[in-house]
C-alpha positions in Angstrom: -0.5 49.9 201.8 -0.2 47.9 205.0 -0.2 49.3 208.5 2.7 48.1 210.6 3.2 48.8 214.3 6.5 50.5 214.8 8.1 53.1 217.1 7.4 56.8 216.7 8.9 59.3 219.2 9.4 56.5 221.7 5.9 55.1 221.5 4.2 52.5 219.4 2.6 54.0 216.4 1.5 53.2 212.8 3.9 53.0 209.9 2.6 52.8 206.4 4.4 50.1 204.4 4.0 50.4 200.6 3.5 47.3 198.5 7.1 47.5 197.3 8.2 46.8 200.9 6.8 43.3 200.7 8.0 40.2 198.8 5.9 38.8 196.0 3.7 35.9 196.7 5.1 32.5 195.7 3.0 29.3 195.4 2.7 27.2 198.6 5.2 29.4 200.4 5.7 32.1 203.0 8.2 34.6 201.6 10.2 36.5 204.2 12.1 39.7 203.2 15.1 40.6 205.4 17.1 43.9 205.1 20.5 44.8 206.5 22.1 48.1 207.4 22.8 50.6 204.6 26.4 51.6 204.1 29.2 51.9 201.5 32.8 50.7 201.1 32.4 47.9 203.6 29.8 49.8 205.6 28.9 49.1 209.2 31.1 46.6 210.9 30.0 43.4 209.2 26.7 44.9 208.0 26.7 42.5 205.1 26.5 39.0 206.3 24.1 36.3 206.0 20.9 34.7 207.1 21.6 31.1 208.1 18.1 29.7 208.2 14.5 30.9 208.4 11.8 28.7 210.1 8.1 29.5 210.1 5.4 28.3 212.6 1.6 28.3 212.8 -0.2 30.1 215.6 0.3 27.1 217.9 4.1 27.4 217.3 4.3 24.2 215.4 6.8 24.4 212.6 5.3 24.3 209.1 8.4 25.0 207.0 12.0 26.1 206.9 14.6 27.3 204.4 18.3 27.8 204.2 19.3 31.5 204.1 21.2 33.8 201.8 23.9 36.4 201.7 22.8 40.0 202.1 24.9 42.8 200.5 25.4 46.2 202.1 22.1 48.1 202.4 20.2 45.4 200.5 17.6 42.8 201.2 16.9 39.2 200.3 13.6 37.4 199.8 13.7 33.9 201.3 11.0 31.5 200.1 9.9 29.0 202.8 8.2 26.1 201.1 5.2 24.8 203.1 4.3 22.0 200.7 0.7 21.2 200.9 0.4 22.9 204.3 -1.5 26.2 203.7 -1.6 27.3 207.3 -0.7 30.9 208.2 2.9 31.4 209.2 2.2 33.4 212.3 5.7 33.1 213.7 9.1 33.2 212.0 12.6 32.7 213.3 15.6 34.3 211.6 19.0 32.9 212.4 22.1 34.8 211.3 25.5 33.4 210.1 28.7 33.9 212.1 29.2 37.2 210.1 26.2 38.8 211.8 23.7 41.2 210.4 22.0 44.3 211.7 18.3 44.2 210.6 16.4 47.5 210.2 13.2 45.9 208.8 11.6 42.6 207.8 8.4 41.8 206.0 6.5 38.6 205.0 3.9 37.6 202.5 1.9 34.5 203.6 0.4 31.7 201.5 -3.0 33.5 201.6 -1.3 36.8 200.4 -1.6 38.5 203.8 1.3 40.9 204.4 3.1 41.8 207.6 6.1 43.9 208.7 8.5 44.5 211.5 11.1 47.2 212.3 14.4 47.0 214.1 13.5 49.6 216.7 11.6 46.8 218.6 14.8 44.9 219.2 16.5 47.9 220.8 13.6 48.3 223.3 13.8 44.6 224.1 17.5 44.8 225.2 19.2 43.7 222.0 22.3 45.2 220.4 21.3 48.0 218.1 22.6 50.8 215.8 21.2 53.5 213.6 20.4 52.6 210.0 20.4 54.6 206.8 17.6 52.5 205.5 14.5 54.4 204.6 11.1 52.8 205.0 7.7 54.3 205.7 9.4 57.8 205.7 11.6 56.9 208.6 15.1 55.5 209.4 14.4 52.6 211.8 17.1 51.4 214.1 18.6 48.0 213.3 18.9 45.0 215.6 22.0 42.9 215.6 21.8 39.1 215.2 25.1 37.1 215.2 25.5 33.3 215.3 28.9 33.4 217.0 28.0 36.2 219.4 31.0 38.4 218.5 31.5 41.5 220.6 28.7 40.7 223.0 25.9 40.3 220.5 23.8 37.8 222.5 21.1 37.1 219.9 22.0 34.5 217.4 18.3 34.2 216.4 15.2 36.3 216.7 11.6 35.2 216.6 8.8 37.5 215.4 5.0 37.0 215.7 3.9 38.9 212.6 0.3 39.7 213.7 1.6 41.4 216.9 2.9 44.2 214.6 -0.1 44.6 212.4 -3.2 46.7 212.7 -6.2 47.6 210.6 -7.0 50.5 212.9 -5.8 54.1 212.7 -4.2 53.9 216.1 -2.6 51.3 218.3 -4.9 49.9 220.9 -3.8 49.1 224.4 -0.3 49.7 225.7 1.8 52.0 223.6 5.0 51.1 225.5 7.3 49.5 222.9 8.5 47.0 225.6 5.0 45.6 225.7 6.1 43.7 222.5 9.0 42.0 224.2 8.5 38.4 225.0 5.7 36.1 223.9 4.1 36.4 221.5 5.6 39.6 219.9 9.4 39.4 219.9 11.9 37.0 221.3 15.6 36.7 221.1 17.6 33.5 221.6 21.3 32.4 221.5 21.1 29.7 218.8 18.9 27.0 217.5 21.4 24.3 216.8 21.0 21.3 214.5 18.6 19.2 216.6 14.9 18.9 215.9 13.5 21.2 218.5 10.0 22.1 217.4 8.6 21.1 220.8 10.8 23.5 222.7 8.9 26.5 221.5 6.0 25.4 223.7 8.0 26.5 226.7 7.3 30.0 225.6 3.5 29.8 225.3 3.1 31.5 228.7 6.0 33.9 228.2 9.1 32.4 229.7 11.4 34.8 228.0 10.9 37.3 230.8 12.9 36.8 234.1 11.1 36.7 237.4 12.0 40.3 238.3 10.1 41.7 235.4 7.0 39.6 235.7 3.9 40.0 237.9 3.0 37.4 240.4 0.8 35.6 237.9 3.8 35.3 235.5 2.5 37.9 233.0 5.2 40.1 231.5 5.2 43.7 232.9 6.8 46.1 230.4 7.0 48.8 233.0 9.5 46.7 235.0 11.6 45.9 231.9 14.5 48.3 231.6 15.9 46.8 228.3 19.1 45.6 229.9 17.9 42.2 231.1 17.1 39.3 228.9 17.0 35.6 229.4 19.7 33.5 227.7 18.4 30.5 225.9 20.4 28.1 223.9 18.4 25.7 221.8 21.5 23.7 220.9 21.1 22.1 224.3 17.4 22.9 224.9 18.2 24.4 228.3 17.1 27.9 229.4 18.9 29.9 232.0 16.9 31.9 234.6 19.8 34.3 235.3 19.2 37.8 234.0 22.0 39.4 231.9 23.1 42.6 233.6 23.3 45.2 230.9 26.1 47.2 232.2 28.2 44.2 233.2 27.6 42.1 230.1 27.0 44.6 227.4 28.9 47.8 228.2 32.5 46.5 228.0 33.4 48.5 224.9 37.1 48.6 225.7 37.5 44.9 224.7 36.0 45.4 221.2 38.0 45.2 218.1 38.8 48.6 216.6 36.3 49.5 213.9 38.0 51.5 211.1 34.8 53.2 210.1 33.2 56.5 211.0 29.5 57.4 210.3 28.6 61.1 209.8 24.9 62.0 210.0 22.8 65.2 210.0 19.6 63.5 211.0 18.0 65.1 214.1 16.8 61.6 215.1 20.3 60.1 215.2 22.3 61.3 218.2 25.9 60.6 219.2 24.9 61.1 222.8 22.2 58.4 222.6 24.7 55.9 221.2 27.3 56.6 223.8 24.9 56.5 226.7 23.2 53.3 225.6 24.2 50.1 227.2 23.3 48.0 224.2 24.4 50.1 221.2 27.1 48.6 218.9 28.7 49.7 215.7 31.1 52.3 214.2 32.1 55.6 215.8 29.5 58.2 215.1 29.3 62.0 214.4 26.0 63.9 214.8 26.3 67.2 213.0 23.0 68.3 214.5 24.3 67.8 218.0 27.8 68.8 217.2 29.0 65.7 219.0 31.2 62.6 218.4 30.9 59.2 220.0 33.8 56.8 220.4 32.0 53.5 220.4 35.0 51.6 221.8 35.1 53.7 225.0 31.7 55.4 225.1 33.6 58.7 225.2 31.4 61.6 224.0 33.2 64.7 222.7 32.1 68.0 221.1 33.2 68.8 217.6 36.0 71.3 217.3 35.1 74.8 216.3 36.9 78.1 215.8 36.2 78.8 219.5 36.9 75.2 220.8 40.2 73.8 219.7 41.1 71.3 222.5 39.2 68.5 224.2 37.2 68.0 221.0 37.0 65.9 217.9 38.4 67.5 214.7 36.0 66.5 212.0 38.1 67.5 209.0 41.2 65.7 210.4 39.2 62.9 212.0 41.3 63.2 215.2 40.6 63.6 218.9 42.4 66.6 220.1 43.1 66.4 223.9 42.9 69.3 226.3 46.6 69.9 226.0 46.2 70.3 222.2 47.9 67.0 221.4 46.2 64.4 219.3 45.3 61.3 221.4 47.8 58.5 221.4 44.9 56.1 220.9 43.7 57.8 217.8 42.1 55.5 215.2 42.9 55.5 211.5 39.5 55.6 209.8 39.5 53.6 206.6 35.9 54.3 205.6 33.9 57.5 206.1 30.1 56.7 205.8 28.4 59.9 204.8 24.7 59.7 205.7 24.1 63.4 205.3 23.1 63.2 201.6 20.1 60.9 202.3 18.6 62.6 205.4 
């Protein structure tokens, strides 16, 4: 077992990862396991995609190895071997860059050259302002959220690459010491999100982050230290390592992330009976992204295109609701909405919760 710092009831807590959640050791290599959202018949909108490249760095953020990525099937994972050659330094940091298909990552883990094991869960990305969705991936007796990473930034997914500092999410203690606010892991060294790396040799650019330049001025103290209490999850610095330039302009969550009406229609509907997965939370979030969602526990439906939240129809309520059996939005005049979607795939998550 390995103790991984994750999110429990909105606070940092300890998740117990079993040995089967980690990749096997391979000689002279750091091996990184990356999972994607669980689904069926096509699943989440582009949940199966690819990892473009994985890079690993030592504690000084000096690159010590890299590998091309792999395709990941629905609800599966891949183990990517990053050969370090004769360099047996610990791979404290890793970057994961997605392909243009995009992936939603519920968890990752790593086995270092010296066989130390580390993990990370997608809830962290959601607290750090990244696009997120629920997952049906079970690990450590929980369904972590998944964090979207997309190389071509389709549908407002800003992150083309994420960077994780593995030791920031590991503990040998029975509780988390210090700040239990999940946003305390945003920025250097814990978790960072970037637009793209690009093809250039950019190892030296990482040194820009050694004093935490991923937080904009409004969410730092006067001494430049990141203050999680001032970070609302809707602002994140845009960095494009293709050019090596970093913008100091914050992304306004509601302006840049909430424009659901311009999204491509997603012909999928997720139905869940988990008390932890709420349609209202998806609709109210400025950074959620994915298929329409029904919460049987709440009795609510979320149209992810428009952020419209509707109750499910019942014997007593027949208008102004979502008819689950017919998969239709019944307006207050009793007529089916003219903008009604044709769902091609129903993702039933009730059997695994």
